[in-house]
N, C-alpha and C positions, 0 to 999 in steps of 0.2 A: 542478610548477606546475599542470598539468592536473588531477592528482589532488586538489590542494588546492581548486581551483575546484569539482570534482565533489562534494567533501565539503561545501563551503559550500552548494551547491545542495541536497544531501540534508538538511542541517541546516535549511535554510529550509523544505523540505517537511515536516519533523517539526514545526517551529513552527506552520506553517499547519494541520496535522492536529490539533495540540493546541488550536487555536482552535475546532475542530469538536467534538472529543472532549475535554472538560475534564479528565478523569482520565487521567493518564499511564499508570496501570496498566491501565485499560480499553483505552486506545489500543494498548498492547503486546499485549494479548490479541487484539484485533481484527486487528492487523497479522499476528501469528503465525498465527492461524487462516486468514486470507485467503491467506497465502503457501502454507500447506499445500494449500488448495483449488486454487490456481494450479499447484502442483507436480503435483497429481493430474488436471490437464487442464481445470479450470474456465476458462471464457472471461472475458476482461476485461469489466467493466461500463462502461468508457469506451472511446472510440475511440482506439486507439493503433496505432503501426507494429508489426506482428507480428514483424518482424526485430529491433527494438530490445528488445522484452520477451519474449524466448524462452528465457531461462535463469534458473535459480533466483537468481542474483546480482541480477537486475533486478526480481524480484518484490517486493522491499521497497519500491522506489520506486513501482512500479505500485500496490501496496496503499495507500500513502500518497496517491497521486493520486486513487484511487477514493474514499477517505474525504474528501478535501478537496472533491471535486466532489459529495459527498452521495449517492454511489451505493452506499453500503454502510452497514448499521446492525447493531446487535447481534442483532436478531431474525433477520435474513437469515443471519448467520454461524452462529448456533446451530441453525437449522433444517436446514442442509446437512450437519451433522455425522453 
């Protein structure tokens, strides 16, 4: 039951991020690149509980939240590569 609720929350985040980034392909690229940055020690661009977003499993949700809040764009991602 809890896993199903978490999945619904994640799907809602994906829908909200798709409202910001219209192309699902571009959204996939942005999220993937941001996850790699977070794995390599990049700091979140939004205020979050460091305990909650400390493992690679949580970086997907964090990247989506950053996109939804408008704190990440394609230029920012490509410059940091």
